[in-house]
C-alpha positions in Angstrom: 76.7 15.6 25.5 79.7 17.6 26.4 82.9 15.4 24.9 83.8 12.7 23.0 83.9 10.4 25.4 80.0 10.9 26.3 79.7 10.0 22.6 81.3 6.5 23.2 79.6 5.9 26.6 76.4 6.2 24.7 77.6 4.1 21.6 79.1 1.3 24.1 75.9 1.2 26.0 73.8 0.9 23.0 75.6 -1.6 21.7 75.3 -3.9 24.9 71.2 -4.0 24.2 69.7 -6.8 22.9 68.6 -6.2 19.4 70.9 -3.5 18.6 73.0 -4.5 15.5 74.9 -0.8 15.2 75.2 2.2 17.2 77.1 5.6 16.1 77.1 8.2 17.9 78.8 11.5 16.5 79.9 14.1 19.2 80.0 17.0 16.9 76.5 16.6 15.0 75.2 15.2 18.4 73.4 12.6 16.5 72.8 9.0 17.2 72.3 6.0 14.4 71.0 2.8 15.6 69.8 -0.1 13.9 68.0 -2.5 15.7 66.6 -6.0 15.3 62.6 -5.0 15.8 62.1 -8.7 17.2 64.4 -7.7 20.5 64.5 -3.8 20.6 62.7 -0.8 19.7 62.9 3.0 19.7 61.3 3.4 23.1 63.9 0.9 24.5 66.8 2.9 22.9 65.3 6.4 24.0 64.9 5.1 27.6 68.7 3.6 27.6 69.8 6.8 26.4 67.8 8.8 29.2 68.6 6.4 32.3 72.8 7.1 31.8 72.0 10.9 32.1 71.3 11.9 28.5 68.6 14.1 26.7 67.1 12.8 23.6 65.9 15.0 20.9 63.8 13.2 18.5 64.7 13.8 14.9 62.6 16.8 13.2 60.5 15.9 10.4 60.2 19.4 8.6 61.9 23.1 8.2 59.0 24.1 10.3 60.0 22.2 13.3 64.0 23.0 13.0 62.8 26.6 12.8 61.0 26.3 16.1 63.5 24.6 17.6 66.1 26.9 16.6 64.2 29.8 17.7 63.7 28.3 21.0 67.2 27.8 21.4 67.8 31.2 20.4 65.0 32.1 23.3 67.0 30.0 25.8 70.2 31.3 25.2 69.2 34.9 25.2 67.4 34.5 28.8 70.4 33.1 29.8 72.8 36.1 28.4 70.0 38.2 30.3 70.6 36.4 33.3 74.1 36.6 33.2 74.2 40.5 32.6 71.4 41.1 35.5 74.2 39.0 37.9 77.7 40.7 36.8 76.5 44.3 36.9 75.9 44.1 40.9 79.5 42.3 41.1 81.2 44.8 38.8 79.5 47.8 41.2 80.8 45.9 44.2 84.0 45.1 43.2 84.9 48.3 41.4 82.6 50.8 43.0 84.8 52.3 45.7 87.9 52.9 43.1 85.2 54.7 40.9 83.5 56.7 43.5 86.9 57.8 45.0 88.3 59.2 41.6 91.6 57.1 42.0 91.4 55.1 39.2 95.2 53.5 39.8 96.1 55.8 36.6 99.4 58.1 36.9 97.9 61.5 36.8 100.6 63.9 35.6 100.5 67.6 35.6 
């Protein structure tokens, strides 16, 4: 979810499902609370509907160990993305500034 409109879209889609009594989606917390009539809807149906409209579903974790594992996984992913960004940025910097740095003219006024 990248904006409040996404949260509204998920809410509206869930509310249209048969058997969904109430659906509330929070953009800041990226959580959805869905109340269903189990005779008409179930968890699998709700998850499938959210995925069908293009959003990922992460089911609620049940223990602190799961939260720690999810946090470590996210930190690892972000670290990897940062490293890739750095690896791709250094060559661009060298290509764009290399000639200026090699010539000794840095665009600064030299006094003296």
